[in-house]
VOBA-1610 file (N, C-alpha, C; in pm, whole numbers, padded with zeros to 5 digits, always signed):
BEGIN
Met+03654-08092-16003Met+03630-07968-16073Met+03672-07848-15988Lys+03645-07855-15854Lys+03685-07746-15766Lys+03837-07731-15764Thr+03908-07844-15769Thr+04054-07841-15770Thr+04106-07769-15894Phe+04044-07798-16009Phe+04086-07732-16133Phe+04061-07582-16126Gly+03945-07541-16072Gly+03912-07399-16058Gly+04009-07329-15964Thr+04042-07393-15854Thr+04138-07337-15758Thr+04276-07323-15823Leu+04318-07424-15894Leu+04446-07420-15963Leu+04450-07306-16065Leu+04342-07287-16136Leu+04333-07181-16235Leu+04344-07044-16168Val+04276-07023-16057Val+04282-06896-15983Val+04425-06871-15933Val+04489-06972-15875Val+04627-06957-15824Val+04722-06923-15939Leu+04705-06989-16051Leu+04789-06962-16168Leu+04770-06819-16216Phe+04646-06773-16222Phe+04618-06636-16266Phe+04680-06534-16171Ile+04666-06556-16039Ile+04723-06463-15941Ile+04875-06460-15951Ser+04938-06575-15963Ser+05084-06576-15972Ser+05131-06512-16102Phe+05055-06527-16210Phe+05092-06463-16336Phe+05083-06312-16323Ser+04975-06261-16263Ser+04960-06116-16254Ser+05057-06054-16155Ile+05102-06127-16055Ile+05202-06074-15962Ile+05335-06054-16034Asn+05372-06147-16122Asn+05499-06140-16192Asn+05488-06074-16330Ala+05372-06024-16365Ala+05354-05964-16496Ala+05432-05835-16509Gln+05478-05811-16629Gln+05555-05690-16657Gln+05462-05580-16704Glu+05503-05460-16678Glu+05429-05343-16721Glu+05530-05238-16764Phe+05490-05154-16858Phe+05573-05039-16889Phe+05485-04918-16911Lys+05540-04802-16872Lys+05465-04677-16878Lys+05542-04579-16965Phe+05474-04523-17063Phe+05534-04427-17155Phe+05519-04285-17102Glu+05621-04202-17125Glu+05610-04060-17092Glu+05503-03997-17180Lys+05500-04035-17309Lys+05397-03992-17404Lys+05362-04113-17489Glu+05233-04137-17510Glu+05190-04247-17597Glu+05165-04199-17739Thr+05159-04067-17758Thr+05147-04007-17891Thr+05248-03894-17901Ile+05324-03895-18009Ile+05416-03785-18036Ile+05361-03707-18154Asp+05339-03576-18132Asp+05289-03487-18235Asp+05408-03412-18295Tyr+05439-03441-18419Tyr+05549-03372-18488Tyr+05512-03227-18514Gly+05382-03197-18514Gly+05338-03064-18550Gly+05354-03044-18700Lys+05381-02920-18740Lys+05400-02887-18881Lys+05550-02891-18911Val+05592-02980-18999Val+05734-02993-19034Val+05750-02975-19185Thr+05868-02930-19225Thr+05892-02910-19368Thr+05940-03039-19433Lys+05912-03048-19561Lys+05950-03164-19639Lys+06101-03186-19628Gly+06141-03311-19602Gly+06282-03347-19592Gly+06347-03315-19459Ser+06271-03265-19362Ser+06329-03235-19231Ser+06351-03363-19150Asp+06414-03350-19036Asp+06446-03465-18951Asp+06316-03529-18900Gly+06297-03656-18932Gly+06176-03727-18891Gly+06197-03821-18774Asp+06310-03807-18704Asp+06340-03898-18592Asp+06282-03846-18461Lys+06217-03934-18389Lys+06160-03904-18256Lys+06188-04024-18166Val+06175-04004-18034Val+06202-04110-17938Val+06089-04117-17836Phe+06035-04238-17821Phe+05940-04266-17714Phe+06020-04318-17596Val+06000-04258-17479Val+06070-04301-17358Val+05967-04370-17268Phe+06008-04485-17212Phe+05920-04559-17123Phe+05999-04611-17004Thr+05926-04650-16899Thr+05987-04706-16779Thr+05927-04843-16752Asn+06013-04940-16717Asn+05966-05072-16677Asn+05917-05058-16533Ile+05785-05063-16513Ile+05729-05051-16378Ile+05694-05188-16319Gly+05739-05294-16387Gly+05718-05429-16337Gly+05832-05470-16245Asp+05832-05597-16205Asp+05935-05647-16115Asp+06028-05748-16182Gln+06016-05762-16313Gln+06101-05853-16390Gln+06153-05778-16513Pro+06259-05826-16577Pro+06307-05761-16699Pro+06198-05758-16807Leu+06186-05645-16874Leu+06091-05627-16983Leu+06162-05657-17114Ile+06105-05748-17192Ile+06166-05787-17319Ile+06070-05750-17431Ile+06115-05662-17519Ile+06037-05626-17637Ile+06081-05719-17750Ser+05990-05803-17793Ser+06025-05904-17894Ser+06025-05847-18035Arg+05929-05758-18064Arg+05928-05696-18196Arg+05839-05572-18194Ile+05857-05489-18297Ile+05776-05369-18314Ile+05733-05364-18460Gln+05608-05326-18481Gln+05553-05322-18616Gln+05485-05188-18638Ser+05513-05123-18752Ser+05447-04995-18781Ser+05334-05017-18880Ser+05243-04920-18887Ser+05126-04933-18972Ser+05157-04909-19120Cys+05277-04859-19152Cys+05316-04843-19292Cys+05468-04839-19305Gly+05516-04853-19427Gly+05659-04853-19453Gly+05724-04717-19439Cys+05645-04612-19425Cys+05699-04476-19411Cys+05746-04449-19268Thr+05716-04539-19177Thr+05753-04525-19036Thr+05840-04644-18997Val+05963-04614-18953Val+06055-04722-18916Val+06087-04713-18767Pro+06035-04808-18687Pro+06065-04809-18543Pro+06187-04896-18514Lys+06258-04864-18409Lys+06373-04945-18366Lys+06356-04977-18218Lys+06358-05107-18188Lys+06335-05152-18051Lys+06468-05163-17975Pro+06460-05155-17842Pro+06580-05181-17763Pro+06618-05329-17774Glu+06744-05358-17790Glu+06788-05497-17806Glu+06800-05570-17672Ala+06842-05499-17569Ala+06861-05560-17437Ala+06732-05550-17355Pro+06710-05643-17263Pro+06596-05632-17172Pro+06607-05505-17088Ile+06492-05447-17056Ile+06487-05328-16970Ile+06459-05378-16828Met+06551-05349-16739Met+06539-05398-16602Met+06432-05319-16524Pro+06377-05378-16418Pro+06274-05309-16338Pro+06323-05172-16291Gly+06236-05072-16306Gly+06268-04937-16264Gly+06353-04858-16362Lys+06400-04920-16467Lys+06487-04853-16564Lys+06406-04802-16683Lys+06465-04703-16753Lys+06401-04646-16871Lys+06454-04712-16997Gly+06371-04713-17099Gly+06407-04763-17230Gly+06358-04666-17336Glu+06405-04686-17458Glu+06366-04597-17567Glu+06326-04678-17690Ile+06226-04626-17759Ile+06188-04679-17889Ile+06205-04562-17986Lys+06297-04578-18080Lys+06324-04473-18178Lys+06234-04495-18298Val+06177-04385-18348Val+06087-04390-18462Val+06135-04288-18565Ser+06141-04332-18689Ser+06181-04243-18797Ser+06069-04238-18899Tyr+06014-04117-18923Tyr+05909-04099-19023Tyr+05970-04036-19147Asp+05928-04081-19265Asp+05977-04030-19393Asp+05910-03896-19422Thr+05981-03786-19395Thr+05923-03653-19413Thr+05931-03604-19558Lys+05962-03692-19649Lys+05958-03655-19791Lys+05817-03672-19847Arg+05727-03725-19767Arg+05587-03745-19808Arg+05505-03627-19757Leu+05450-03549-19849Leu+05371-03431-19812Leu+05235-03470-19756Gly+05184-03386-19667Gly+05049-03404-19614Gly+05048-03447-19469Gly+04927-03462-19418Gly+04908-03504-19281Gly+04934-03653-19265Phe+04975-03690-19146Phe+04997-03832-19118Phe+04959-03864-18976Ser+04915-03986-18958Ser+04882-04042-18827Ser+04912-04191-18837Lys+05017-04235-18770Lys+05065-04372-18783Lys+05068-04441-18646Ser+05044-04571-18649Ser+05046-04652-18528Ser+05171-04739-18526Ile+05226-04757-18408Ile+05339-04846-18387Ile+05295-04946-18281Thr+05297-05075-18315Thr+05254-05179-18221Thr+05376-05248-18163Ile+05379-05255-18030Ile+05491-05314-17956Ile+05445-05449-17900Phe+05525-05552-17926Phe+05498-05686-17874Phe+05604-05717-17769Ser+05560-05756-17649Ser+05656-05777-17539Ser+05603-05882-17442Asn+05680-05901-17336Asn+05639-05993-17229Asn+05559-05920-17120Ala+05508-05802-17151Ala+05430-05724-17054Ala+05295-05790-17028Lys+05231-05748-16922Lys+05098-05799-16886Lys+05004-05790-17006Asn+05002-05674-17070Asn+04932-05659-17199Asn+05039-05674-17305Ala+05043-05790-17367Ala+05152-05825-17459Ala+05162-05734-17581Arg+05055-05663-17613Arg+05054-05574-17728Arg+05018-05432-17684Lys+05100-05336-17722Lys+05078-05196-17684Lys+05091-05111-17810Val+04999-05017-17830Val+05002-04931-17948Val+05036-04788-17906Ile+05136-04731-17974Ile+05173-04591-17957Ile+05156-04524-18094Lys+05153-04391-18098Lys+05122-04323-18224Lys+05210-04202-18248Ile+05225-04170-18378Ile+05286-04044-18419Ile+05188-03975-18512Lys+05195-03842-18516Lys+05109-03767-18607Lys+05177-03635-18640Gly+05132-03573-18746Gly+05187-03445-18784Gly+05146-03406-18925Leu+05210-03300-18976Leu+05181-03248-19108Leu+05311-03210-19175Val+05337-03267-19292Val+05457-03234-19369Val+05417-03136-19478Thr+05484-03019-19481Thr+05455-02916-19581Thr+05579-02890-19665Lys+05560-02827-19779Lys+05675-02796-19863Lys+05727-02656-19837Glu+05659-02580-19752Glu+05703-02445-19720Glu+05816-02447-19619Leu+05899-02344-19627Leu+06005-02329-19528Leu+05945-02278-19399Ser+05998-02319-19290Ser+05951-02267-19162Ser+06007-02126-19145Leu+05950-02050-19056Leu+05992-01913-19031Leu+06138-01907-18987Glu+06181-02003-18904Glu+06321-02004-18858Glu+06416-02032-18973Lys+06379-02122-19065Lys+06466-02152-19179Lys+06475-02032-19272Glu+06361-01960-19288Glu+06361-01841-19373Glu+06456-01736-19315Lys+06450-01715-19184Lys+06539-01618-19119Lys+06684-01659-19137Ser+06712-01787-19124Ser+06847-01838-19141Ser+06896-01815-19284Leu+06811-01844-19381Leu+06849-01822-19522Leu+06871-01675-19551Leu+06784-01588-19496Leu+06798-01444-19517Leu+06927-01393-19456Ser+06961-01438-19336Ser+07084-01390-19271Ser+07207-01440-19346Asp+07199-01558-19408Asp+07311-01609-19488Asp+07333-01528-19613Thr+07225-01477-19675Thr+07239-01400-19799Thr+07288-01258-19773Lys+07270-01208-19651Lys+07316-01073-19617Lys+07464-01068-19588Arg+07529-01178-19571Arg+07671-01179-19536Arg+07757-01150-19652
//
């Protein structure tokens, strides 16, 4: 029994030494107030802080209005990677969505989030742009 316990401890230590980790610059992206139909694309940037290539096997969003895109190639140790997220800004109202990342990291499942508010009003900058176009 002691041999089995020792083997289990050694296996756990060797697993955690070689475990992958990744660190996000931001774990939540706040779109703020955006107008209906505006660009809903954002990018989460992360760094592989492990000592082995990081492989993201799949990404799942909490609804069909959010489409994440995972990196296809492994992210090497010390290198940065990106997860692109596209939110459907044709849907009015507030939103808060989760994106779950499945990988070979020490914590195999990681959740990141997006949030914001889609309005039908023009933003102040768009109004200025439209006004300057009509004065020409």
